Structures are given as C-alpha cells and as structure tokens.
All heavy atoms as a GROMACS GRO file, in nm:
protein
  584
    1PHE      N    1  -0.555   1.223  -0.098
    1PHE     CA    2  -0.619   1.096  -0.064
    1PHE      C    3  -0.690   1.108   0.067
    1PHE      O    4  -0.681   1.018   0.148
    1PHE     CB    5  -0.522   0.984  -0.048
    1PHE     CG    6  -0.462   0.934  -0.179
    1PHE    CD1    7  -0.332   0.964  -0.211
    1PHE    CD2    8  -0.534   0.857  -0.263
    1PHE    CE1    9  -0.276   0.917  -0.322
    1PHE    CE2   10  -0.482   0.813  -0.378
    1PHE     CZ   11  -0.350   0.840  -0.410
    2GLY      N   12  -0.762   1.199   0.114
    2GLY     CA   13  -0.817   1.216   0.242
    2GLY      C   14  -0.816   1.090   0.326
    2GLY      O   15  -0.807   0.982   0.278
    3GLY      N   16  -0.819   1.099   0.456
    3GLY     CA   17  -0.816   0.983   0.544
    3GLY      C   18  -0.674   0.929   0.568
    3GLY      O   19  -0.660   0.827   0.626
    4GLY      N   20  -0.575   0.998   0.514
    4GLY     CA   21  -0.438   0.954   0.552
    4GLY      C   22  -0.374   0.855   0.458
    4GLY      O   23  -0.276   0.798   0.490
    5VAL      N   24  -0.431   0.827   0.339
    5VAL     CA   25  -0.366   0.737   0.245
    5VAL      C   26  -0.248   0.802   0.180
    5VAL      O   27  -0.268   0.903   0.110
    5VAL     CB   28  -0.464   0.684   0.137
    5VAL    CG1   29  -0.398   0.593   0.039
    5VAL    CG2   30  -0.585   0.619   0.201
    6PRO      N   31  -0.129   0.755   0.208
    6PRO     CA   32  -0.012   0.821   0.144
    6PRO      C   33  -0.004   0.792  -0.004
    6PRO      O   34  -0.045   0.686  -0.049
    6PRO     CB   35   0.107   0.754   0.219
    6PRO     CG   36   0.056   0.619   0.259
    6PRO     CD   37  -0.094   0.640   0.284
    7ALA      N   38   0.041   0.880  -0.081
    7ALA     CA   39   0.056   0.863  -0.224
    7ALA      C   40   0.169   0.758  -0.248
    7ALA      O   41   0.159   0.680  -0.342
    7ALA     CB   42   0.092   0.990  -0.295
    8SER      N   43   0.272   0.760  -0.161
    8SER     CA   44   0.381   0.667  -0.182
    8SER      C   45   0.463   0.656  -0.053
    8SER      O   46   0.451   0.745   0.033
    8SER     CB   47   0.471   0.709  -0.296
    8SER     OG   48   0.527   0.836  -0.266
    9PHE      N   49   0.545   0.551  -0.042
    9PHE     CA   50   0.634   0.533   0.072
    9PHE      C   51   0.750   0.441   0.027
    9PHE      O   52   0.733   0.362  -0.063
    9PHE     CB   53   0.564   0.479   0.196
    9PHE     CG   54   0.482   0.356   0.176
    9PHE    CD1   55   0.539   0.228   0.197
    9PHE    CD2   56   0.350   0.361   0.138
    9PHE    CE1   57   0.467   0.117   0.180
    9PHE    CE2   58   0.274   0.246   0.119
    9PHE     CZ   59   0.337   0.122   0.142
   10LEU      N   60   0.862   0.459   0.094
   10LEU     CA   61   0.987   0.379   0.061
   10LEU      C   62   0.998   0.257   0.154
   10LEU      O   63   0.953   0.265   0.270
   10LEU     CB   64   1.108   0.465   0.080
   10LEU     CG   65   1.138   0.568  -0.025
   10LEU    CD1   66   1.253   0.659   0.017
   10LEU    CD2   67   1.167   0.501  -0.159
   11SER      N   68   1.060   0.154   0.101
   11SER     CA   69   1.094   0.038   0.186
   11SER      C   70   1.205   0.083   0.287
   11SER      O   71   1.270   0.183   0.265
   11SER     CB   72   1.149  -0.075   0.101
   11SER     OG   73   1.264  -0.040   0.031
   12PRO      N   74   1.221   0.008   0.395
   12PRO     CA   75   1.321   0.046   0.495
   12PRO      C   76   1.464   0.058   0.441
   12PRO      O   77   1.536   0.146   0.488
   12PRO     CB   78   1.319  -0.069   0.598
   12PRO     CG   79   1.181  -0.130   0.581
   12PRO     CD   80   1.150  -0.113   0.436
   13ASP      N   81   1.500  -0.019   0.342
   13ASP     CA   82   1.636  -0.009   0.284
   13ASP      C   83   1.647   0.092   0.168
   13ASP      O   84   1.754   0.118   0.114
   13ASP     CB   85   1.682  -0.145   0.229
   13ASP     CG   86   1.593  -0.200   0.117
   13ASP    OD1   87   1.504  -0.126   0.068
   13ASP    OD2   88   1.615  -0.319   0.079
   14GLY      N   89   1.536   0.159   0.135
   14GLY     CA   90   1.534   0.266   0.036
   14GLY      C   91   1.546   0.217  -0.108
   14GLY      O   92   1.564   0.294  -0.201
   15GLN      N   93   1.536   0.084  -0.126
   15GLN     CA   94   1.551   0.029  -0.263
   15GLN      C   95   1.424   0.018  -0.342
   15GLN      O   96   1.426  -0.001  -0.462
   15GLN     CB   97   1.617  -0.110  -0.252
   15GLN     CG   98   1.757  -0.109  -0.188
   15GLN     CD   99   1.851  -0.034  -0.274
   15GLN    OE1  100   1.863  -0.047  -0.393
   15GLN    NE2  101   1.924   0.060  -0.207
   16ARG      N  102   1.307   0.018  -0.273
   16ARG     CA  103   1.180  -0.001  -0.337
   16ARG      C  104   1.087   0.116  -0.300
   16ARG      O  105   1.082   0.156  -0.186
   16ARG     CB  106   1.121  -0.129  -0.301
   16ARG     CG  107   1.196  -0.250  -0.357
   16ARG     CD  108   1.155  -0.382  -0.298
   16ARG     NE  109   1.154  -0.394  -0.154
   16ARG     CZ  110   1.258  -0.416  -0.077
   16ARG    NH1  111   1.377  -0.426  -0.134
   16ARG    NH2  112   1.249  -0.423   0.049
   17LEU      N  113   1.010   0.161  -0.398
   17LEU     CA  114   0.906   0.260  -0.375
   17LEU      C  115   0.772   0.195  -0.393
   17LEU      O  116   0.746   0.125  -0.495
   17LEU     CB  117   0.922   0.373  -0.478
   17LEU     CG  118   0.810   0.482  -0.473
   17LEU    CD1  119   0.820   0.564  -0.345
   17LEU    CD2  120   0.818   0.569  -0.599
   18TYR      N  121   0.683   0.210  -0.296
   18TYR     CA  122   0.544   0.161  -0.305
   18TYR      C  123   0.455   0.284  -0.326
   18TYR      O  124   0.476   0.386  -0.264
   18TYR     CB  125   0.509   0.091  -0.172
   18TYR     CG  126   0.585  -0.034  -0.144
   18TYR    CD1  127   0.706  -0.026  -0.077
   18TYR    CD2  128   0.534  -0.157  -0.177
   18TYR    CE1  129   0.776  -0.142  -0.049
   18TYR    CE2  130   0.604  -0.275  -0.155
   18TYR     CZ  131   0.727  -0.264  -0.086
   18TYR     OH  132   0.795  -0.378  -0.060
   19TYR      N  133   0.355   0.260  -0.414
   19TYR     CA  134   0.254   0.365  -0.421
   19TYR      C  135   0.122   0.306  -0.448
   19TYR      O  136   0.105   0.198  -0.504
   19TYR     CB  137   0.292   0.471  -0.529
   19TYR     CG  138   0.297   0.424  -0.672
   19TYR    CD1  139   0.186   0.429  -0.752
   19TYR    CD2  140   0.418   0.372  -0.723
   19TYR    CE1  141   0.188   0.385  -0.883
   19TYR    CE2  142   0.418   0.331  -0.856
   19TYR     CZ  143   0.310   0.337  -0.936
   19TYR     OH  144   0.314   0.297  -1.065
   20TYR      N  145   0.017   0.381  -0.392
   20TYR     CA  146  -0.117   0.327  -0.401
   20TYR      C  147  -0.184   0.395  -0.522
   20TYR      O  148  -0.167   0.508  -0.552
   20TYR     CB  149  -0.193   0.371  -0.276
   20TYR     CG  150  -0.340   0.346  -0.284
   20TYR    CD1  151  -0.395   0.221  -0.273
   20TYR    CD2  152  -0.429   0.458  -0.308
   20TYR    CE1  153  -0.532   0.197  -0.279
   20TYR    CE2  154  -0.567   0.430  -0.314
   20TYR     CZ  155  -0.613   0.306  -0.304
   20TYR     OH  156  -0.750   0.281  -0.317
   21GLU      N  157  -0.256   0.310  -0.597
   21GLU     CA  158  -0.343   0.361  -0.698
   21GLU      C  159  -0.474   0.285  -0.690
   21GLU      O  160  -0.481   0.188  -0.614
   21GLU     CB  161  -0.277   0.352  -0.835
   21GLU     CG  162  -0.236   0.212  -0.881
   21GLU     CD  163  -0.327   0.160  -0.988
   21GLU    OE1  164  -0.370   0.236  -1.075
   21GLU    OE2  165  -0.362   0.040  -0.976
   22SER      N  166  -0.574   0.325  -0.758
   22SER     CA  167  -0.710   0.275  -0.738
   22SER      C  168  -0.725   0.117  -0.746
   22SER      O  169  -0.815   0.060  -0.683
   22SER     CB  170  -0.803   0.338  -0.838
   22SER     OG  171  -0.771   0.301  -0.971
   23ARG      N  172  -0.636   0.052  -0.815
   23ARG     CA  173  -0.650  -0.092  -0.830
   23ARG      C  174  -0.555  -0.169  -0.737
   23ARG      O  175  -0.560  -0.292  -0.736
   23ARG     CB  176  -0.623  -0.131  -0.973
   23ARG     CG  177  -0.730  -0.080  -1.066
   23ARG     CD  178  -0.703  -0.121  -1.208
   23ARG     NE  179  -0.791  -0.052  -1.298
   23ARG     CZ  180  -0.759   0.054  -1.367
   23ARG    NH1  181  -0.642   0.106  -1.361
   23ARG    NH2  182  -0.850   0.108  -1.445
   24GLY      N  183  -0.468  -0.104  -0.666
   24GLY     CA  184  -0.381  -0.179  -0.579
   24GLY      C  185  -0.258  -0.103  -0.534
   24GLY      O  186  -0.248   0.017  -0.549
   25LEU      N  187  -0.164  -0.180  -0.479
   25LEU     CA  188  -0.040  -0.124  -0.432
   25LEU      C  189   0.072  -0.169  -0.529
   25LEU      O  190   0.083  -0.287  -0.561
   25LEU     CB  191  -0.010  -0.178  -0.292
   25LEU     CG  192   0.101  -0.116  -0.212
   25LEU    CD1  193   0.064   0.029  -0.179
   25LEU    CD2  194   0.122  -0.190  -0.082
   26ILE      N  195   0.140  -0.073  -0.578
   26ILE     CA  196   0.246  -0.098  -0.682
   26ILE      C  197   0.382  -0.090  -0.616
   26ILE      O  198   0.408   0.007  -0.539
   26ILE     CB  199   0.237   0.006  -0.796
   26ILE    CG1  200   0.095   0.022  -0.846
   26ILE    CG2  201   0.340  -0.024  -0.903
   26ILE    CD1  202   0.040  -0.101  -0.910
   27ARG      N  203   0.472  -0.187  -0.645
   27ARG     CA  204   0.606  -0.184  -0.595
   27ARG      C  205   0.702  -0.162  -0.713
   27ARG      O  206   0.694  -0.235  -0.813
   27ARG     CB  207   0.642  -0.315  -0.523
   27ARG     CG  208   0.783  -0.320  -0.472
   27ARG     CD  209   0.810  -0.437  -0.378
   27ARG     NE  210   0.778  -0.560  -0.444
   27ARG     CZ  211   0.843  -0.679  -0.424
   27ARG    NH1  212   0.941  -0.680  -0.335
   27ARG    NH2  213   0.806  -0.786  -0.486
   28THR      N  214   0.790  -0.061  -0.703
   28THR     CA  215   0.885  -0.038  -0.809
   28THR      C  216   1.025  -0.028  -0.754
   28THR      O  217   1.047  -0.007  -0.635
   28THR     CB  218   0.854   0.107  -0.874
   28THR    OG1  219   0.868   0.204  -0.777
   28THR    CG2  220   0.717   0.106  -0.936
   29ARG      N  221   1.123  -0.043  -0.843
   29ARG     CA  222   1.264  -0.025  -0.802
   29ARG      C  223   1.299   0.122  -0.808
   29ARG      O  224   1.264   0.191  -0.904
   29ARG     CB  225   1.357  -0.102  -0.897
   29ARG     CG  226   1.379  -0.243  -0.862
   29ARG     CD  227   1.498  -0.302  -0.942
   29ARG     NE  228   1.486  -0.285  -1.088
   29ARG     CZ  229   1.445  -0.374  -1.173
   29ARG    NH1  230   1.407  -0.495  -1.125
   29ARG    NH2  231   1.434  -0.345  -1.301
   30VAL      N  232   1.366   0.171  -0.705
   30VAL     CA  233   1.405   0.313  -0.702
   30VAL      C  234   1.507   0.341  -0.806
   30VAL      O  235   1.504   0.447  -0.873
   30VAL     CB  236   1.450   0.348  -0.560
   30VAL    CG1  237   1.517   0.490  -0.558
   30VAL    CG2  238   1.339   0.341  -0.458
   31SER      N  239   1.599   0.245  -0.829
   31SER     CA  240   1.709   0.268  -0.922
   31SER      C  241   1.667   0.302  -1.062
   31SER      O  242   1.729   0.386  -1.127
   31SER     CB  243   1.806   0.146  -0.920
   31SER     OG  244   1.738   0.035  -0.966
   32ASP      N  245   1.566   0.236  -1.114
   32ASP     CA  246   1.525   0.255  -1.254
   32ASP      C  247   1.377   0.276  -1.273
   32ASP      O  248   1.329   0.297  -1.383
   32ASP     CB  249   1.572   0.146  -1.344
   32ASP     CG  250   1.511   0.010  -1.305
   32ASP    OD1  251   1.428   0.000  -1.215
   32ASP    OD2  252   1.554  -0.095  -1.370
   33GLY      N  253   1.298   0.273  -1.162
   33GLY     CA  254   1.156   0.294  -1.175
   33GLY      C  255   1.074   0.180  -1.229
   33GLY      O  256   0.954   0.190  -1.254
   34ALA      N  257   1.137   0.062  -1.252
   34ALA     CA  258   1.071  -0.051  -1.309
   34ALA      C  259   0.968  -0.108  -1.209
   34ALA      O  260   0.995  -0.115  -1.087
   34ALA     CB  261   1.166  -0.160  -1.345
   35ILE      N  262   0.848  -0.141  -1.261
   35ILE     CA  263   0.746  -0.206  -1.179
   35ILE      C  264   0.788  -0.348  -1.143
   35ILE      O  265   0.815  -0.424  -1.235
   35ILE     CB  266   0.609  -0.202  -1.241
   35ILE    CG1  267   0.559  -0.059  -1.253
   35ILE    CG2  268   0.507  -0.284  -1.159
   35ILE    CD1  269   0.430  -0.043  -1.326
   36ILE      N  270   0.798  -0.380  -1.017
   36ILE     CA  271   0.830  -0.517  -0.972
   36ILE      C  272   0.706  -0.599  -0.947
   36ILE      O  273   0.699  -0.719  -0.983
   36ILE     CB  274   0.914  -0.510  -0.843
   36ILE    CG1  275   1.043  -0.431  -0.865
   36ILE    CG2  276   0.943  -0.649  -0.793
   36ILE    CD1  277   1.117  -0.396  -0.738
   37GLU      N  278   0.605  -0.537  -0.884
   37GLU     CA  279   0.486  -0.613  -0.846
   37GLU      C  280   0.365  -0.524  -0.829
   37GLU      O  281   0.384  -0.406  -0.791
   37GLU     CB  282   0.518  -0.682  -0.715
   37GLU     CG  283   0.404  -0.764  -0.657
   37GLU     CD  284   0.441  -0.830  -0.524
   37GLU    OE1  285   0.520  -0.768  -0.443
   37GLU    OE2  286   0.389  -0.937  -0.498
   38ARG      N  287   0.254  -0.575  -0.863
   38ARG     CA  288   0.122  -0.508  -0.833
   38ARG      C  289   0.046  -0.599  -0.739
   38ARG      O  290   0.019  -0.714  -0.776
   38ARG     CB  291   0.048  -0.480  -0.958
   38ARG     CG  292  -0.092  -0.430  -0.933
   38ARG     CD  293  -0.178  -0.425  -1.053
   38ARG     NE  294  -0.181  -0.285  -1.094
   38ARG     CZ  295  -0.219  -0.241  -1.210
   38ARG    NH1  296  -0.251  -0.324  -1.305
   38ARG    NH2  297  -0.225  -0.111  -1.236
   39SER      N  298   0.008  -0.548  -0.625
   39SER     CA  299  -0.076  -0.624  -0.530
   39SER      C  300  -0.214  -0.566  -0.540
   39SER      O  301  -0.239  -0.455  -0.492
   39SER     CB  302  -0.022  -0.607  -0.387
   39SER     OG  303   0.109  -0.656  -0.380
   40ARG      N  304  -0.306  -0.646  -0.592
   40ARG     CA  305  -0.445  -0.601  -0.596
   40ARG      C  306  -0.504  -0.602  -0.455
   40ARG      O  307  -0.477  -0.697  -0.382
   40ARG     CB  308  -0.522  -0.692  -0.690
   40ARG     CG  309  -0.484  -0.675  -0.832
   40ARG     CD  310  -0.588  -0.736  -0.927
   40ARG     NE  311  -0.548  -0.720  -1.062
   40ARG     CZ  312  -0.584  -0.626  -1.137
   40ARG    NH1  313  -0.656  -0.523  -1.094
   40ARG    NH2  314  -0.546  -0.617  -1.263
   41LEU      N  315  -0.574  -0.502  -0.425
   41LEU     CA  316  -0.642  -0.490  -0.295
   41LEU      C  317  -0.787  -0.533  -0.310
   41LEU      O  318  -0.853  -0.494  -0.409
   41LEU     CB  319  -0.626  -0.351  -0.238
   41LEU     CG  320  -0.484  -0.304  -0.225
   41LEU    CD1  321  -0.478  -0.161  -0.174
   41LEU    CD2  322  -0.398  -0.393  -0.137
   42PRO      N  323  -0.841  -0.610  -0.218
   42PRO     CA  324  -0.969  -0.673  -0.237
   42PRO      C  325  -1.092  -0.579  -0.210
   42PRO      O  326  -1.207  -0.618  -0.230
   42PRO     CB  327  -0.974  -0.784  -0.128
   42PRO     CG  328  -0.878  -0.735  -0.025
   42PRO     CD  329  -0.774  -0.654  -0.096
   43PHE      N  330  -1.062  -0.454  -0.174
   43PHE     CA  331  -1.172  -0.358  -0.152
   43PHE      C  332  -1.120  -0.218  -0.167
   43PHE      O  333  -1.000  -0.196  -0.177
   43PHE     CB  334  -1.235  -0.377  -0.016
   43PHE     CG  335  -1.136  -0.391   0.098
   43PHE    CD1  336  -1.076  -0.279   0.156
   43PHE    CD2  337  -1.102  -0.519   0.148
   43PHE    CE1  338  -0.991  -0.293   0.261
   43PHE    CE2  339  -1.009  -0.529   0.251
   43PHE     CZ  340  -0.956  -0.413   0.306
   44GLY      N  341  -1.212  -0.123  -0.172
   44GLY     CA  342  -1.175   0.015  -0.181
   44GLY      C  343  -1.102   0.064  -0.053
   44GLY      O  344  -1.151   0.044   0.055
   45VAL      N  345  -0.989   0.125  -0.071
   45VAL     CA  346  -0.904   0.159   0.048
   45VAL      C  347  -0.933   0.305   0.092
   45VAL      O  348  -0.934   0.397   0.011
   45VAL     CB  349  -0.755   0.144   0.014
   45VAL    CG1  350  -0.670   0.198   0.124
   45VAL    CG2  351  -0.722  -0.003  -0.015
   46SER      N  352  -0.957   0.323   0.217
   46SER     CA  353  -0.975   0.452   0.276
   46SER      C  354  -0.848   0.502   0.341
   46SER      O  355  -0.821   0.623   0.344
   46SER     CB  356  -1.085   0.452   0.380
   46SER     OG  357  -1.208   0.407   0.326
   47GLU      N  358  -0.770   0.409   0.402
   47GLU     CA  359  -0.649   0.447   0.470
   47GLU      C  360  -0.541   0.342   0.450
   47GLU      O  361  -0.578   0.220   0.446
   47GLU     CB  362  -0.672   0.462   0.619
   47GLU     CG  363  -0.755   0.578   0.665
   47GLU     CD  364  -0.761   0.590   0.814
   47GLU    OE1  365  -0.650   0.597   0.880
   47GLU    OE2  366  -0.870   0.600   0.868
   48ILE      N  367  -0.418   0.381   0.443
   48ILE     CA  368  -0.301   0.287   0.447
   48ILE      C  369  -0.208   0.345   0.549
   48ILE      O  370  -0.176   0.467   0.553
   48ILE     CB  371  -0.230   0.276   0.313
   48ILE    CG1  372  -0.318   0.215   0.208
   48ILE    CG2  373  -0.101   0.197   0.332
   48ILE    CD1  374  -0.254   0.206   0.072
   49ARG      N  375  -0.162   0.257   0.635
   49ARG     CA  376  -0.059   0.296   0.737
   49ARG      C  377   0.059   0.198   0.722
   49ARG      O  378   0.034   0.083   0.704
   49ARG     CB  379  -0.114   0.289   0.879
   49ARG     CG  380  -0.233   0.378   0.904
   49ARG     CD  381  -0.185   0.519   0.924
   49ARG     NE  382  -0.299   0.604   0.957
   49ARG     CZ  383  -0.316   0.723   0.909
   49ARG    NH1  384  -0.233   0.774   0.823
   49ARG    NH2  385  -0.419   0.794   0.945
   50VAL      N  386   0.176   0.250   0.741
   50VAL     CA  387   0.297   0.166   0.735
   50VAL      C  388   0.354   0.155   0.870
   50VAL      O  389   0.359   0.256   0.944
   50VAL     CB  390   0.400   0.225   0.640
   50VAL    CG1  391   0.525   0.143   0.633
   50VAL    CG2  392   0.338   0.244   0.500
   51SER      N  393   0.396   0.036   0.914
   51SER     CA  394   0.452   0.019   1.046
   51SER      C  395   0.581   0.101   1.059
   51SER      O  396   0.647   0.134   0.960
   51SER     CB  397   0.487  -0.131   1.074
   51SER     OG  398   0.588  -0.178   0.985
   52ASP      N  399   0.619   0.134   1.182
   52ASP     CA  400   0.734   0.217   1.206
   52ASP      C  401   0.863   0.157   1.148
   52ASP      O  402   0.950   0.228   1.100
   52ASP     CB  403   0.755   0.236   1.356
   52ASP     CG  404   0.651   0.328   1.418
   52ASP    OD1  405   0.584   0.406   1.339
   52ASP    OD2  406   0.633   0.324   1.539
   53ASP      N  407   0.873   0.027   1.143
   53ASP     CA  408   0.992  -0.038   1.089
   53ASP      C  409   0.986  -0.060   0.939
   53ASP      O  410   1.076  -0.115   0.877
   53ASP     CB  411   1.026  -0.169   1.159
   53ASP     CG  412   0.912  -0.273   1.146
   53ASP    OD1  413   0.815  -0.249   1.072
   53ASP    OD2  414   0.930  -0.384   1.207
   54GLY      N  415   0.868  -0.028   0.877
   54GLY     CA  416   0.853  -0.041   0.734
   54GLY      C  417   0.829  -0.184   0.686
   54GLY      O  418   0.830  -0.209   0.566
   55GLN      N  419   0.801  -0.272   0.778
   55GLN     CA  420   0.784  -0.416   0.738
   55GLN      C  421   0.644  -0.450   0.696
   55GLN      O  422   0.628  -0.548   0.624
   55GLN     CB  423   0.826  -0.503   0.856
   55GLN     CG  424   0.970  -0.483   0.906
   55GLN     CD  425   1.072  -0.535   0.805
   55GLN    OE1  426   1.052  -0.642   0.740
   55GLN    NE2  427   1.174  -0.461   0.787
   56TRP      N  428   0.542  -0.374   0.739
   56TRP     CA  429   0.402  -0.404   0.713
   56TRP      C  430   0.327  -0.283   0.666
   56TRP      O  431   0.354  -0.169   0.712
   56TRP     CB  432   0.340  -0.459   0.840
   56TRP     CG  433   0.405  -0.579   0.892
   56TRP    CD1  434   0.506  -0.580   0.989
   56TRP    CD2  435   0.380  -0.715   0.862
   56TRP    NE1  436   0.542  -0.710   1.009
   56TRP    CE2  437   0.464  -0.798   0.936
   56TRP    CE3  438   0.289  -0.775   0.773
   56TRP    CZ2  439   0.465  -0.932   0.926
   56TRP    CZ3  440   0.289  -0.913   0.766
   56TRP    CH2  441   0.378  -0.989   0.836
   57ALA      N  442   0.233  -0.303   0.579
   57ALA     CA  443   0.136  -0.200   0.546
   57ALA      C  444  -0.004  -0.253   0.585
   57ALA      O  445  -0.037  -0.367   0.558
   57ALA     CB  446   0.136  -0.173   0.395
   58VAL      N  447  -0.076  -0.173   0.656
   58VAL     CA  448  -0.211  -0.206   0.702
   58VAL      C  449  -0.307  -0.117   0.629
   58VAL      O  450  -0.285   0.005   0.627
   58VAL     CB  451  -0.224  -0.197   0.857
   58VAL    CG1  452  -0.366  -0.229   0.902
   58VAL    CG2  453  -0.123  -0.281   0.925
   59PHE      N  454  -0.410  -0.173   0.571
   59PHE     CA  455  -0.506  -0.090   0.500
   59PHE      C  456  -0.649  -0.117   0.544
   59PHE      O  457  -0.677  -0.226   0.594
   59PHE     CB  458  -0.494  -0.106   0.347
   59PHE     CG  459  -0.505  -0.246   0.295
   59PHE    CD1  460  -0.622  -0.293   0.248
   59PHE    CD2  461  -0.391  -0.326   0.294
   59PHE    CE1  462  -0.629  -0.424   0.197
   59PHE    CE2  463  -0.395  -0.454   0.240
   59PHE     CZ  464  -0.517  -0.510   0.198
   60TYR      N  465  -0.730  -0.016   0.538
   60TYR     CA  466  -0.868  -0.020   0.586
   60TYR      C  467  -0.959   0.032   0.475
   60TYR      O  468  -0.918   0.119   0.398
   60TYR     CB  469  -0.879   0.073   0.708
   60TYR     CG  470  -1.023   0.100   0.750
   60TYR    CD1  471  -1.092   0.017   0.828
   60TYR    CD2  472  -1.084   0.219   0.705
   60TYR    CE1  473  -1.224   0.041   0.862
   60TYR    CE2  474  -1.216   0.247   0.738
   60TYR     CZ  475  -1.282   0.159   0.821
   60TYR     OH  476  -1.413   0.184   0.855
   61GLY      N  477  -1.076  -0.025   0.463
   61GLY     CA  478  -1.167   0.023   0.361
   61GLY      C  479  -1.302  -0.039   0.363
   61GLY      O  480  -1.345  -0.098   0.466
   62ILE      N  481  -1.370  -0.030   0.251
   62ILE     CA  482  -1.509  -0.072   0.238
   62ILE      C  483  -1.519  -0.170   0.121
   62ILE      O  484  -1.462  -0.145   0.015
   62ILE     CB  485  -1.603   0.048   0.214
   62ILE    CG1  486  -1.592   0.145   0.331
   62ILE    CG2  487  -1.743   0.005   0.194
   62ILE    CD1  488  -1.652   0.282   0.309
   63SER      N  489  -1.602  -0.273   0.137
   63SER     CA  490  -1.626  -0.368   0.029
   63SER      C  491  -1.777  -0.387   0.017
   63SER      O  492  -1.839  -0.448   0.106
   63SER     CB  493  -1.560  -0.501   0.060
   63SER     OG  494  -1.590  -0.597  -0.040
   64GLY      N  495  -1.834  -0.333  -0.088
   64GLY     CA  496  -1.979  -0.347  -0.104
   64GLY      C  497  -2.054  -0.275   0.010
   64GLY      O  498  -2.025  -0.161   0.045
   65MET      N  499  -2.140  -0.352   0.080
   65MET     CA  500  -2.211  -0.297   0.191
   65MET      C  501  -2.137  -0.315   0.326
   65MET      O  502  -2.181  -0.261   0.428
   65MET     CB  503  -2.352  -0.362   0.196
   65MET     CG  504  -2.440  -0.341   0.077
   65MET     SD  505  -2.478  -0.167   0.051
   65MET     CE  506  -2.600  -0.143   0.179
   66ALA      N  507  -2.034  -0.394   0.323
   66ALA     CA  508  -1.957  -0.423   0.442
   66ALA      C  509  -1.859  -0.307   0.471
   66ALA      O  510  -1.791  -0.259   0.386
   66ALA     CB  511  -1.879  -0.551   0.434
   67THR      N  512  -1.850  -0.266   0.597
   67THR     CA  513  -1.754  -0.162   0.637
   67THR      C  514  -1.660  -0.222   0.734
   67THR      O  515  -1.681  -0.325   0.791
   67THR     CB  516  -1.827  -0.043   0.699
   67THR    OG1  517  -1.901  -0.092   0.815
   67THR    CG2  518  -1.926   0.024   0.602
   68GLY      N  519  -1.547  -0.152   0.751
   68GLY     CA  520  -1.453  -0.196   0.852
   68GLY      C  521  -1.364  -0.314   0.804
   68GLY      O  522  -1.312  -0.388   0.887
   69GLN      N  523  -1.346  -0.323   0.673
   69GLN     CA  524  -1.254  -0.427   0.621
   69GLN      C  525  -1.108  -0.388   0.646
   69GLN      O  526  -1.069  -0.269   0.626
   69GLN     CB  527  -1.272  -0.444   0.468
   69GLN     CG  528  -1.416  -0.481   0.425
   69GLN     CD  529  -1.436  -0.630   0.447
   69GLN    OE1  530  -1.347  -0.709   0.425
   69GLN    NE2  531  -1.557  -0.663   0.490
   70VAL      N  532  -1.023  -0.479   0.692
   70VAL     CA  533  -0.886  -0.453   0.724
   70VAL      C  534  -0.801  -0.557   0.657
   70VAL      O  535  -0.834  -0.677   0.651
   70VAL     CB  536  -0.860  -0.457   0.876
   70VAL    CG1  537  -0.711  -0.440   0.906
   70VAL    CG2  538  -0.940  -0.350   0.948
   71GLY      N  539  -0.686  -0.516   0.599
   71GLY     CA  540  -0.592  -0.605   0.538
   71GLY      C  541  -0.450  -0.568   0.573
   71GLY      O  542  -0.422  -0.461   0.614
   72VAL      N  543  -0.359  -0.664   0.559
   72VAL     CA  544  -0.218  -0.650   0.595
   72VAL      C  545  -0.134  -0.699   0.476
   72VAL      O  546  -0.165  -0.807   0.426
   72VAL     CB  547  -0.179  -0.721   0.722
   72VAL    CG1  548  -0.032  -0.702   0.753
   72VAL    CG2  549  -0.265  -0.673   0.842
   73ILE      N  550  -0.033  -0.621   0.442
   73ILE     CA  551   0.060  -0.668   0.340
   73ILE      C  552   0.198  -0.668   0.399
   73ILE      O  553   0.248  -0.573   0.458
   73ILE     CB  554   0.063  -0.573   0.216
   73ILE    CG1  555  -0.074  -0.574   0.149
   73ILE    CG2  556   0.174  -0.613   0.120
   73ILE    CD1  557  -0.085  -0.477   0.033
   74ASP      N  558   0.266  -0.782   0.383
   74ASP     CA  559   0.408  -0.798   0.430
   74ASP      C  560   0.498  -0.730   0.326
   74ASP      O  561   0.498  -0.778   0.211
   74ASP     CB  562   0.440  -0.945   0.445
   74ASP     CG  563   0.574  -0.971   0.503
   74ASP    OD1  564   0.658  -0.875   0.510
   74ASP    OD2  565   0.599  -1.084   0.544
   75LEU      N  566   0.568  -0.627   0.361
   75LEU     CA  567   0.654  -0.555   0.263
   75LEU      C  568   0.791  -0.607   0.261
   75LEU      O  569   0.878  -0.552   0.183
   75LEU     CB  570   0.654  -0.405   0.302
   75LEU     CG  571   0.520  -0.335   0.303
   75LEU    CD1  572   0.534  -0.193   0.349
   75LEU    CD2  573   0.451  -0.341   0.167
   76ARG      N  574   0.825  -0.715   0.335
   76ARG     CA  575   0.965  -0.762   0.327
   76ARG      C  576   0.991  -0.841   0.204
   76ARG      O  577   0.919  -0.895   0.140
   76ARG     CB  578   0.985  -0.854   0.449
   76ARG     CG  579   0.982  -0.773   0.576
   76ARG     CD  580   0.999  -0.856   0.696
   76ARG     NE  581   0.862  -0.909   0.724
   76ARG     CZ  582   0.839  -1.002   0.814
   76ARG    NH1  583   0.935  -1.056   0.880
   76ARG    NH2  584   0.716  -1.044   0.835
   0.00000   0.00000   0.00000
C-alpha cells in the first residue's frame, strides 16, 4: 500500500482486527473472523495512521480534484 497504509491492525485489547480495503475499513472479531462492521471512507485513502493507544485511526487522501482530505475514526 505505498505511503504507509497498513494492511491491518489490532484493537488495543486484541479482540478486533481492522483492515483496509478499497471501499473502506473493515472490523472483524479475532476469535472467529466474523465481520462486525464496514466503515465506508468518503475518499481514496493514501495513508492510515493509528494513534499510539489504538483509540483513533486518522486517514488522509484525495477526493476528486480536492487534495489533502483528512478523516478520523474512533476505534473504541
């Protein structure tokens, strides 16, 4: 994913796995792999960063002709 977009990351408690795919951020249960939630992202993502405490994901990307779009997802 050039630009630092991780393929996946765990929640702070290790119970949920998040992974990025072209249409959004997917949250699954680690115990059985079941999809819990899909969060659609409003624009093409170039980078995703997770806060040190695992509480927030910040993403950056492009929407149409606009550049520098930033979004935040509360992972709690």
